[in-house]
All heavy atoms as an XYZ file, in Angstrom:
789
protein
N      13.757      0.057      3.729
C      12.470     -0.266      3.152
C      11.418     -0.246      4.257
O      11.636     -0.749      5.351
C      12.509     -1.648      2.496
C      11.185     -2.054      1.909
S      11.066     -3.733      1.236
C      12.426     -3.801      0.119
N      10.279      0.317      3.932
C       9.123      0.274      4.819
C       8.245     -0.873      4.343
O       7.939     -0.988      3.151
C       8.340      1.597      4.780
C       9.203      2.738      5.329
C       7.037      1.480      5.563
C       8.597      4.112      5.139
N       7.835     -1.724      5.262
C       6.969     -2.855      4.945
C       5.697     -2.728      5.773
O       5.761     -2.589      6.994
C       7.673     -4.203      5.247
C       6.747     -5.367      4.990
C       8.954     -4.319      4.421
N       4.556     -2.764      5.093
C       3.268     -2.693      5.753
C       2.526     -3.987      5.431
O       2.247     -4.265      4.268
C       2.441     -1.474      5.287
C       1.089     -1.432      5.970
C       3.211     -0.181      5.509
N       2.233     -4.758      6.464
C       1.509     -6.013      6.280
C       0.044     -5.790      6.598
O      -0.302     -5.155      7.594
C       2.072     -7.104      7.177
C       3.493     -7.493      6.802
C       4.016     -8.596      7.689
C       5.427     -8.903      7.284
N       5.579    -10.204      6.702
N      -0.827     -6.338      5.754
C      -2.261     -6.237      5.960
C      -2.772     -7.633      6.285
O      -2.626     -8.557      5.485
C      -2.975     -5.671      4.713
C      -4.470     -5.565      4.947
C      -2.385     -4.314      4.341
N      -3.335     -7.762      7.486
C      -3.836     -9.049      7.955
C      -5.273     -8.892      8.423
O      -5.650     -7.841      8.936
C      -3.005     -9.577      9.128
C      -1.564     -9.833      8.809
C      -0.754    -10.241     10.030
O      -1.161     -9.942     11.174
O       0.303    -10.849      9.818
N      -6.042     -9.938      8.269
C      -7.378    -10.011      8.828
C      -7.324    -10.930     10.035
O      -6.818    -12.050      9.949
C      -8.347    -10.591      7.788
C      -9.768    -10.866      8.280
C     -10.466     -9.570      8.659
C     -10.542    -11.600      7.204
N      -7.804    -10.438     11.177
C      -7.874    -11.230     12.406
C      -9.353    -11.458     12.690
O     -10.010    -10.604     13.295
C      -7.233    -10.502     13.576
C      -5.761    -10.290     13.496
C      -4.919    -10.532     12.449
C      -4.929     -9.765     14.534
N      -3.632    -10.185     12.767
C      -3.609     -9.712     14.050
C      -5.181     -9.332     15.817
C      -2.549     -9.257     14.814
C      -4.127     -8.868     16.578
C      -2.816     -8.836     16.076
N      -9.922    -12.581     12.269
C     -11.346    -12.826     12.500
C     -11.710    -12.701     13.979
O     -11.080    -13.324     14.833
C     -11.547    -14.262     11.997
C     -10.436    -14.453     10.987
C      -9.281    -13.684     11.553
N     -12.692    -11.880     14.266
C     -13.146    -11.610     15.640
C     -12.006    -11.154     16.543
O     -12.043    -11.360     17.758
C     -13.819    -12.849     16.238
O     -14.940    -13.223     15.473
N     -10.960    -10.547     15.968
C      -9.831    -10.063     16.750
C      -8.881    -11.153     17.210
O      -7.999    -10.896     18.033
N      -9.019    -12.356     16.675
C      -8.220    -13.510     17.098
C      -6.974    -13.633     16.228
O      -7.041    -14.120     15.099
C      -9.063    -14.778     17.011
C      -8.344    -16.020     17.506
O      -7.137    -15.946     17.826
O      -9.005    -17.077     17.564
N      -5.837    -13.192     16.757
C      -4.582    -13.216     16.000
C      -4.205    -14.626     15.561
O      -3.593    -14.804     14.507
C      -3.447    -12.598     16.821
C      -2.140    -12.535     16.053
C      -0.998    -11.934     16.857
O      -1.175    -11.644     18.047
O       0.085    -11.764     16.261
N      -4.562    -15.635     16.329
C      -4.180    -17.012     15.974
C      -4.866    -17.481     14.684
O      -4.438    -18.452     14.072
C      -4.493    -17.977     17.117
O      -5.892    -18.154     17.262
N      -5.905    -16.760     14.246
C      -6.621    -17.111     13.015
C      -6.336    -16.121     11.884
O      -7.068    -16.063     10.894
C      -8.115    -17.169     13.297
C      -8.484    -18.264     14.301
C      -9.938    -18.235     14.729
N     -10.859    -17.989     13.639
C     -12.017    -17.325     13.757
N     -12.381    -16.833     14.932
N     -12.813    -17.159     12.724
N      -5.243    -15.379     12.013
C      -4.960    -14.315     11.050
C      -4.815    -14.856      9.631
O      -4.371    -15.982      9.408
C      -3.725    -13.524     11.456
C      -2.420    -14.267     11.349
C      -1.284    -13.410     11.868
C       0.010    -14.195     11.898
N       1.066    -13.442     12.557
N      -5.214    -13.988      8.690
C      -5.113    -14.288      7.263
C      -4.298    -13.186      6.594
O      -4.538    -12.004      6.815
C      -6.501    -14.361      6.634
C      -7.383    -15.446      7.207
C      -8.800    -15.345      6.679
O      -9.042    -14.851      5.588
N      -9.755    -15.798      7.474
N      -3.360    -13.571      5.773
C      -2.487    -12.644      5.063
C      -3.233    -12.084      3.855
O      -3.526    -12.810      2.912
C      -1.226    -13.392      4.619
C      -0.325    -12.583      3.715
O      -0.401    -11.340      3.731
O       0.472    -13.203      2.976
N      -3.552    -10.780      3.915
C      -4.247    -10.140      2.807
C      -3.286     -9.515      1.803
O      -3.606     -9.419      0.622
C      -5.206     -9.073      3.331
C      -6.277     -9.558      4.314
C      -7.176     -8.394      4.705
C      -7.076    -10.699      3.738
N      -2.131     -9.062      2.265
C      -1.167     -8.456      1.357
C      -0.085     -7.700      2.088
O      -0.125     -7.548      3.307
N       0.871     -7.220      1.310
C       2.003     -6.470      1.847
C       2.316     -5.307      0.918
O       2.277     -5.462     -0.305
C       3.254     -7.373      1.954
O       2.943     -8.490      2.788
C       4.443     -6.632      2.530
N       2.612     -4.166      1.508
C       3.100     -3.017      0.749
C       4.578     -2.833      1.070
O       4.973     -2.879      2.237
C       2.329     -1.757      1.115
N       5.372     -2.645      0.042
C       6.797     -2.344      0.211
C       7.044     -0.948     -0.358
O       6.645     -0.650     -1.482
C       7.670     -3.350     -0.543
C       7.525     -4.766     -0.070
C       8.309     -5.740     -0.937
O       8.623     -5.473     -2.091
N       8.625     -6.883     -0.359
N       7.677     -0.104      0.441
C       7.999      1.260      0.024
C       9.498      1.428      0.191
O      10.021      1.276      1.294
C       7.228      2.291      0.875
C       5.719      2.017      0.820
C       7.550      3.713      0.418
C       4.911      2.811      1.826
N      10.198      1.724     -0.907
C      11.654      1.753     -0.841
C      12.196      3.038     -1.454
O      11.703      3.535     -2.456
C      12.258      0.516     -1.522
C      11.595      0.140     -2.823
C      12.118      0.564     -4.023
C      10.447     -0.637     -2.827
C      11.508      0.223     -5.223
C       9.829     -0.981     -4.010
C      10.362     -0.543     -5.221
N      13.213      3.581     -0.789
C      13.819      4.845     -1.181
C      14.653      4.649     -2.446
O      15.440      3.722     -2.540
C      14.689      5.386     -0.043
C      15.096      6.812     -0.269
O      15.869      7.106     -1.171
N      14.580      7.713      0.545
N      14.459      5.555     -3.401
C      15.194      5.506     -4.672
C      16.223      6.626     -4.790
O      16.862      6.757     -5.819
C      14.198      5.611     -5.839
C      13.138      4.526     -5.928
C      12.094      4.889     -6.973
C      13.778      3.186     -6.239
N      16.383      7.429     -3.731
C      17.172      8.659     -3.826
C      18.334      8.720     -2.852
O      18.744      9.807     -2.448
C      16.266      9.869     -3.579
O      15.154      9.860     -4.417
N      18.850      7.590     -2.428
C      19.975      7.581     -1.483
C      19.699      8.431     -0.250
O      20.550      9.155      0.231
C      21.264      8.031     -2.164
C      21.726      7.044     -3.201
O      21.613      5.836     -3.014
N      22.232      7.546     -4.314
N      18.446      8.363      0.229
C      18.038      9.065      1.452
C      18.202     10.581      1.364
O      18.539     11.241      2.335
C      18.761      8.501      2.671
C      18.561      6.999      2.921
C      19.394      6.548      4.113
C      17.091      6.675      3.122
N      17.954     11.132      0.180
C      18.010     12.586      0.002
C      16.947     13.248      0.868
O      15.964     12.630      1.264
C      17.787     12.943     -1.466
N      17.148     14.534      1.163
C      16.198     15.277      1.991
C      14.791     15.203      1.401
O      13.814     14.992      2.117
C      16.649     16.730      2.123
C      15.829     17.507      3.100
C      16.435     18.877      3.388
O      17.665     19.013      3.399
O      15.637     19.796      3.604
N      14.672     15.394      0.098
C      13.418     15.166     -0.621
C      13.672     13.951     -1.499
O      14.502     13.996     -2.405
C      13.000     16.396     -1.454
C      11.756     16.090     -2.266
C      12.774     17.598     -0.543
N      12.974     12.867     -1.194
C      13.285     11.579     -1.820
C      12.166     11.078     -2.717
O      10.992     11.383     -2.515
C      13.523     10.513     -0.736
O      14.767     10.685     -0.121
N      12.553     10.271     -3.684
C      11.616      9.501     -4.503
C      11.543      8.093     -3.911
O      12.542      7.579     -3.388
C      12.092      9.450     -5.948
N      10.355      7.514     -3.976
C      10.143      6.177     -3.432
C       9.461      5.288     -4.454
O       8.551      5.736     -5.162
C       9.251      6.236     -2.181
C       9.940      6.825     -0.983
C       9.955      8.197     -0.776
C      10.582      6.019     -0.063
C      10.598      8.751      0.319
C      11.224      6.552      1.039
C      11.227      7.917      1.220
O      11.864      8.454      2.312
N       9.872      4.046     -4.510
C       9.172      3.038     -5.279
C       8.178      2.336     -4.371
O       8.379      2.249     -3.160
N       7.103      1.848     -4.977
C       6.032      1.191     -4.235
C       5.702     -0.122     -4.915
O       5.556     -0.170     -6.143
C       4.759      2.078     -4.221
C       3.644      1.405     -3.448
C       5.060      3.462     -3.690
N       5.589     -1.161     -4.127
C       5.188     -2.468     -4.661
C       4.140     -3.064     -3.718
O       4.369     -3.167     -2.522
C       6.398     -3.392     -4.756
C       6.110     -4.701     -5.434
C       7.380     -5.559     -5.587
N       8.405     -4.867     -6.338
C       9.612     -4.521     -5.843
N       9.962     -4.820     -4.617
N      10.479     -3.892     -6.590
N       2.987     -3.417     -4.270
C       1.947     -4.080     -3.499
C       1.953     -5.559     -3.869
O       1.913     -5.906     -5.054
C       0.572     -3.468     -3.808
C       0.447     -1.960     -3.591
C      -0.977     -1.499     -3.911
C       0.845     -1.555     -2.190
N       2.045     -6.405     -2.860
C       2.132     -7.848     -3.073
C       0.850     -8.526     -2.635
O       0.232     -8.136     -1.642
C       3.313     -8.424     -2.284
C       4.666     -7.757     -2.521
C       5.709     -8.341     -1.579
C       5.093     -7.899     -3.958
N       0.456     -9.550     -3.360
C      -0.740    -10.311     -3.025
C      -0.502    -11.162     -1.791
O       0.582    -11.688     -1.583
C      -1.121    -11.216     -4.186
C      -1.561    -10.446     -5.417
C      -1.968    -11.391     -6.516
C      -2.478    -10.614     -7.721
N      -2.960    -11.527     -8.771
N      -1.539    -11.305     -0.995
C      -1.468    -12.141      0.194
C      -2.040    -13.523     -0.072
O      -2.774    -13.743     -1.037
N      -1.733    -14.461      0.797
C      -2.159    -15.850      0.635
C      -3.678    -15.989      0.634
O      -4.221    -16.890     -0.012
C      -1.545    -16.716      1.732
N      -4.383    -15.110      1.335
C      -5.839    -15.213      1.408
C      -6.514    -14.871      0.078
O      -7.665    -15.230     -0.139
C      -6.378    -14.304      2.517
N      -5.794    -14.177     -0.817
C      -6.387    -13.737     -2.079
C      -5.638    -14.198     -3.317
O      -5.936    -13.743     -4.406
C      -6.481    -12.208     -2.114
C      -7.558    -11.691     -1.212
C      -7.263    -11.159      0.028
C      -8.887    -11.769     -1.588
C      -8.261    -10.704      0.863
C      -9.894    -11.315     -0.756
C      -9.570    -10.781      0.457
O     -10.557    -10.330      1.275
N      -4.688    -15.071     -3.152
C      -3.896    -15.460     -4.312
C      -3.362    -16.875     -4.173
O      -2.980    -17.298     -3.082
C      -2.720    -14.493     -4.477
O      -1.919    -14.885     -5.572
N      -3.339    -17.567     -5.291
C      -2.702    -18.886     -5.312
C      -1.183    -18.739     -5.330
O      -0.464    -19.689     -5.061
C      -3.167    -19.673     -6.526
C      -4.630    -20.045     -6.462
C      -5.064    -20.790     -7.694
C      -6.554    -21.086     -7.589
N      -7.066    -21.697     -8.801
N      -0.723    -17.530     -5.663
C       0.715    -17.255     -5.688
C       1.016    -16.037     -4.811
O       1.293    -14.951     -5.307
C       1.185    -17.027     -7.116
C       0.984    -18.255     -7.988
C       1.610    -18.191     -9.340
N       1.504    -16.908     -9.998
C       1.978    -16.689    -11.209
N       2.572    -17.633    -11.869
N       1.851    -15.501    -11.745
N       0.943    -16.220     -3.482
C       1.205    -15.077     -2.592
C       2.617    -14.538     -2.781
O       3.531    -15.283     -3.130
C       1.008    -15.663     -1.196
C       1.088    -17.128     -1.348
C       0.685    -17.447     -2.750
N       2.737    -13.253     -2.586
C       4.025    -12.599     -2.751
C       4.224    -12.046     -4.148
O       5.158    -11.294     -4.396
N       3.327    -12.383     -5.061
C       3.403    -11.871     -6.424
C       3.019    -10.395     -6.428
O       2.103     -9.979     -5.718
C       2.446    -12.660     -7.319
C       2.389    -12.176     -8.749
C       1.367    -12.960     -9.568
O       0.511    -13.645     -9.021
N       1.452    -12.855    -10.862
N       3.727     -9.592     -7.215
C       3.406     -8.167     -7.300
C       2.013     -7.991     -7.888
O       1.669     -8.597     -8.894
C       4.442     -7.440     -8.139
N       1.208     -7.164     -7.217
C      -0.155     -6.854     -7.662
C      -0.154     -5.539     -8.441
O      -0.639     -5.467     -9.557
C      -1.061     -6.797     -6.436
C      -2.407     -6.165     -6.657
C      -3.315     -6.725     -7.542
C      -2.778     -5.006     -5.989
C      -4.557     -6.146     -7.753
C      -4.017     -4.433     -6.186
C      -4.902     -5.009     -7.074
O      -6.121     -4.428     -7.276
N       0.399     -4.511     -7.843
C       0.497     -3.188     -8.462
C       1.800     -2.545     -8.033
O       2.366     -2.880     -6.995
C      -0.666     -2.281     -8.036
C      -2.035     -2.764     -8.435
C      -2.268     -2.591     -9.901
C      -3.685     -3.047    -10.261
N      -3.913     -3.092    -11.670
N       2.260     -1.595     -8.841
C       3.463     -0.831     -8.502
C       3.186      0.646     -8.701
O       2.276      1.012     -9.448
C       4.652     -1.285     -9.346
C       5.059     -2.713     -9.041
C       6.314     -3.157     -9.764
O       6.779     -2.431    -10.668
O       6.822     -4.226     -9.424
N       3.949      1.479     -8.031
C       3.791      2.913     -8.157
C       5.071      3.628     -7.769
O       6.112      2.997     -7.531
N       4.952      4.950     -7.684
C       6.134      5.759     -7.368
C       5.682      7.077     -6.750
O       4.738      7.700     -7.232
C       6.929      5.999     -8.647
C       8.236      6.714     -8.441
C       8.977      6.803     -9.771
N      10.098      7.693     -9.655
C      11.355      7.313     -9.756
N      11.647      6.062     -9.997
N      12.329      8.184     -9.649
N       6.355      7.471     -5.691
C       6.165      8.783     -5.079
C       7.381      9.599     -5.486
O       8.509      9.243     -5.145
C       6.056      8.679     -3.540
C       5.969     10.057     -2.914
C       4.858      7.811     -3.151
N       7.159     10.655     -6.239
C       8.279     11.389     -6.841
C       9.050     12.267     -5.863
O      10.258     12.364     -5.963
C       7.782     12.239     -8.011
C       7.327     11.421     -9.201
C       8.425     10.563     -9.799
O       9.622     10.922     -9.714
O       8.090      9.507    -10.362
N       8.354     12.922     -4.957
C       9.054     13.875     -4.084
C       8.385     13.883     -2.709
O       7.312     14.443     -2.555
C       9.032     15.271     -4.693
N       9.031     13.261     -1.750
C       8.516     13.240     -0.381
C       9.550     13.879      0.530
O      10.729     13.499      0.506
C       8.234     11.799      0.069
C       7.598     11.735      1.428
C       6.251     11.997      1.584
C       8.346     11.435      2.551
C       5.653     11.962      2.837
C       7.768     11.387      3.814
C       6.418     11.657      3.944
N       9.131     14.858      1.363
C      10.067     15.566      2.246
C      10.458     14.681      3.440
O       9.963     14.838      4.547
C       9.268     16.792      2.674
C       7.842     16.351      2.609
C       7.779     15.368      1.475
N      11.384     13.783      3.195
C      11.753     12.729      4.135
C      12.191     13.255      5.498
O      11.911     12.650      6.525
C      12.874     11.886      3.513
C      13.235     10.649      4.279
C      14.376      9.908      3.607
N      15.604     10.662      3.622
C      16.406     10.769      4.687
N      16.113     10.168      5.802
N      17.511     11.480      4.615
N      12.860     14.379      5.548
C      13.401     14.872      6.816
C      12.499     15.886      7.519
O      12.817     16.322      8.616
C      14.786     15.496      6.605
O      14.675     16.574      5.681
C      15.774     14.462      6.063
N      11.387     16.251      6.904
C      10.448     17.204      7.494
C       9.532     16.447      8.446
O       8.711     15.629      8.028
C       9.642     17.884      6.385
C       8.757     19.010      6.891
O       8.365     18.981      8.081
O       8.441     19.898      6.087
N       9.660     16.697      9.734
C       8.947     15.939     10.761
C       7.433     16.175     10.758
O       6.700     15.499     11.465
C       9.516     16.248     12.155
C      10.976     15.861     12.296
C      11.198     14.389     11.995
C      12.652     14.028     12.136
N      13.002     12.780     11.522
N       6.956     17.136      9.959
C       5.509     17.322      9.849
C       4.860     16.185      9.060
O       3.666     15.952      9.164
C       5.192     18.647      9.156
C       5.557     19.851     10.005
C       5.312     21.122      9.238
N       6.265     21.182      8.118
C       6.302     22.152      7.215
N       5.427     23.143      7.274
N       7.189     22.157      6.249
N       5.667     15.486      8.259
C       5.157     14.433      7.386
C       5.865     13.133      7.733
O       7.084     13.053      7.725
C       5.383     14.792      5.920
C       4.964     16.195      5.627
C       5.781     17.244      5.318
C       3.645     16.716      5.651
N       5.043     18.386      5.146
C       3.714     18.084      5.342
C       2.393     16.164      5.902
C       2.585     18.909      5.280
C       1.271     16.985      5.842
C       1.379     18.331      5.528
N       5.108     12.115      8.020
C       5.703     10.863      8.465
C       5.285      9.680      7.617
O       4.826      9.823      6.479
N       5.419      8.497      8.194
C       5.175      7.269      7.432
C       3.728      7.111      6.969
O       3.480      6.502      5.925
C       5.572      6.157      8.399
C       5.498      6.772      9.756
C       5.835      8.213      9.575
N       2.765      7.656      7.713
C       1.370      7.502      7.289
C       1.084      8.310      6.038
O       0.354      7.860      5.152
C       0.416      7.874      8.429
C       0.605      6.967      9.601
C       1.045      7.313     10.845
C       0.417      5.542      9.636
N       1.125      6.189     11.646
C       0.741      5.091     10.931
C      -0.002      4.603      8.704
C       0.663      3.755     11.306
C      -0.083      3.271      9.075
C       0.249      2.860     10.363
N       1.647      9.516      5.967
C       1.471     10.323      4.761
C       2.188      9.681      3.572
O       1.653      9.660      2.455
C       1.982     11.755      4.983
C       1.113     12.570      5.903
C       1.356     12.327      7.387
O       2.354     11.664      7.753
O       0.540     12.794      8.200
N       3.374      9.130      3.813
C       4.092      8.436      2.741
C       3.282      7.227      2.273
O       3.151      6.983      1.073
C       5.488      8.008      3.203
C       6.322      7.231      2.180
C       6.483      7.999      0.877
C       7.682      6.886      2.778
N       2.708      6.480      3.208
C       1.879      5.329      2.839
C       0.671      5.782      2.011
O       0.333      5.146      1.005
C       1.417      4.579      4.090
C       0.465      3.405      3.848
C       1.099      2.338      2.978
C       0.009      2.824      5.182
N       0.028      6.872      2.411
C      -1.125      7.372      1.656
C      -0.730      7.724      0.224
O      -1.427      7.362     -0.737
C      -1.726      8.588      2.363
N       0.389      8.407      0.059
C       0.863      8.752     -1.288
C       1.245      7.505     -2.078
O       0.998      7.416     -3.283
C       2.052      9.711     -1.197
C       1.748     11.110     -0.670
C       3.050     11.886     -0.454
C       0.806     11.853     -1.596
N       1.848      6.538     -1.395
C       2.249      5.289     -2.055
C       1.016      4.548     -2.568
O       0.988      4.079     -3.717
C       3.039      4.421     -1.080
N      -0.023      4.442     -1.729
C      -1.245      3.757     -2.149
C      -1.936      4.512     -3.278
O      -2.430      3.906     -4.232
C      -2.184      3.580     -0.963
C      -1.724      2.567      0.084
C      -2.624      2.629      1.314
C      -1.675      1.157     -0.491
N      -1.939      5.839     -3.172
C      -2.540      6.636     -4.238
C      -1.824      6.391     -5.566
O      -2.464      6.260     -6.615
C      -2.489      8.122     -3.878
C      -3.111      9.012     -4.927
C      -3.036     10.475     -4.558
O      -1.976     10.924     -4.093
O      -4.051     11.159     -4.740
N      -0.503      6.280     -5.529
C       0.252      6.082     -6.770
C       0.011      4.701     -7.371
O       0.040      4.536     -8.583
C       1.750      6.302     -6.536
O       2.342      5.189     -5.902
N      -0.242      3.708     -6.540
C      -0.389      2.337     -7.037
C      -1.831      1.967     -7.374
O      -2.069      1.263     -8.351
C       0.182      1.354     -6.014
N      -2.779      2.411     -6.562
C      -4.176      1.997     -6.780
C      -5.173      3.142     -6.696
O      -6.384      2.915     -6.728
C      -4.592      0.868     -5.799
C      -3.853     -0.409     -6.089
C      -4.432      1.299     -4.355
N      -4.693      4.369     -6.600
C      -5.588      5.514     -6.477
C      -6.565      5.646     -7.626
O      -7.713      6.046     -7.430
N      -6.156      5.275     -8.826
C      -7.023      5.385     -9.989
C      -8.263      4.497     -9.862
O      -9.274      4.727    -10.521
C      -6.259      5.025    -11.269
C      -5.913      3.559    -11.374
C      -6.734      2.685    -12.088
C      -4.797      3.033    -10.740
C      -6.438      1.336    -12.177
C      -4.483      1.689    -10.826
C      -5.315      0.845    -11.547
O      -5.028     -0.489    -11.626
N      -8.219      3.499     -8.995
C      -9.337      2.564     -8.830
C     -10.418      3.096     -7.884
O     -11.531      2.587     -7.859
C      -8.822      1.226     -8.311
C      -7.916      0.524     -9.307
C      -7.347     -0.767     -8.762
N      -8.351     -1.654     -8.216
C      -8.914     -2.675     -8.872
N      -8.567     -2.928    -10.101
N      -9.814     -3.440     -8.279
N     -10.110      4.138     -7.123
C     -11.036      4.622     -6.094
C     -12.335      5.147     -6.703
O     -13.425      4.823     -6.221
C     -10.361      5.681     -5.196
C     -11.356      6.329     -4.256
C      -9.216      5.041     -4.432
N     -12.250      5.958     -7.735
C     -13.476      6.506     -8.344
C     -14.339      5.384     -8.910
O     -15.566      5.424     -8.789
C     -13.139      7.546     -9.413
C     -12.617      8.849     -8.838
C     -13.556      9.467     -7.806
O     -14.792      9.515     -8.033
O     -13.050      9.918     -6.753
N     -13.747      4.392     -9.532
C     -14.514      3.250    -10.050
C     -15.196      2.504     -8.909
O     -16.355      2.083     -9.034
C     -13.609      2.285    -10.817
O     -13.094      2.898    -11.954
N     -14.499      2.328     -7.809
C     -15.078      1.646     -6.652
C     -16.252      2.444     -6.093
O     -17.307      1.884     -5.769
C     -14.011      1.432     -5.577
C     -14.498      0.844     -4.251
C     -15.142     -0.521     -4.452
C     -13.344      0.760     -3.261
N     -16.103      3.759     -5.993
C     -17.190      4.602     -5.493
C     -18.418      4.484     -6.377
O     -19.547      4.360     -5.874
C     -16.732      6.056     -5.397
C     -15.786      6.335     -4.251
C     -15.384      7.794     -4.255
C     -14.422      8.110     -3.139
N     -13.995      9.535     -3.173
N     -18.236      4.517     -7.700
C     -19.370      4.376     -8.620
C     -20.028      3.011     -8.451
O     -21.257      2.892     -8.443
C     -18.919      4.587    -10.066
C     -18.711      6.041    -10.439
C     -18.558      6.230    -11.935
N     -17.446      5.497    -12.492
C     -16.177      5.919    -12.491
N     -15.871      7.081    -11.947
N     -15.228      5.192    -13.020
N     -19.224      1.992     -8.313
C     -19.719      0.637     -8.120
C     -20.589      0.550     -6.862
O     -21.688      0.005     -6.879
C     -18.517     -0.317     -8.015
C     -18.857     -1.753     -7.727
C     -19.301     -2.599     -8.728
C     -18.733     -2.255     -6.434
C     -19.610     -3.925     -8.462
C     -19.040     -3.582     -6.158
C     -19.477     -4.412     -7.175
O     -19.789     -5.716     -6.906
N     -20.114      1.142     -5.777
C     -20.865      1.115     -4.522
C     -22.151      1.950     -4.603
O     -23.177      1.563     -4.068
C     -19.976      1.590     -3.376
C     -18.776      0.699     -3.065
C     -17.864      1.354     -2.058
C     -19.223     -0.688     -2.601
N     -22.058      3.093     -5.269
C     -23.244      3.945     -5.440
C     -24.342      3.227     -6.220
O     -25.520      3.499     -6.027
C     -22.872      5.251     -6.126
C     -22.086      6.199     -5.256
C     -21.504      7.374     -6.004
O     -21.678      7.443     -7.258
O     -20.860      8.209     -5.360
N     -23.965      2.337     -7.094
C     -24.926      1.576     -7.905
C     -25.335      0.280     -7.230
O     -25.850     -0.632     -7.877
C     -24.355      1.283     -9.293
C     -24.220      2.531    -10.127
O     -25.089      3.395    -10.084
N     -23.150      2.638    -10.874
N     -25.093      0.178     -5.944
C     -25.498     -1.006     -5.196
C     -24.618     -2.214     -5.452
O     -25.041     -3.347     -5.245
N     -23.402     -1.988     -5.913
C     -22.483     -3.098     -6.160
C     -22.809     -3.864     -7.423
O     -22.485     -5.037     -7.545
N     -23.437     -3.193     -8.376
C     -23.802     -3.850     -9.644
C     -22.867     -3.472    -10.758
O     -22.356     -2.451    -10.863
C     -25.239     -3.479    -10.022
C     -26.296     -3.804     -8.967
C     -27.627     -3.236     -9.404
C     -26.392     -5.309     -8.746
């Protein structure tokens, strides 16, 4: 499993870090050369009364796991797109309208 933790460090001070959330990416294909992955985004303590609760889920159907041209950052991008990508256009419209 790949785990990506998102933390806020106010003014770069790790001792004041706040847990914003966690992404879990797990292989569903027994480590096949081209693998499917499940994605789970968990709420962090800074944004939830129940941290660790699943926020969104997704799935990456076919990732070339053994092809060294593509690594964990590309897998993370696909994972985020599968779980929350549909929200990006709405966010862009919201920002274009001055956050109204």
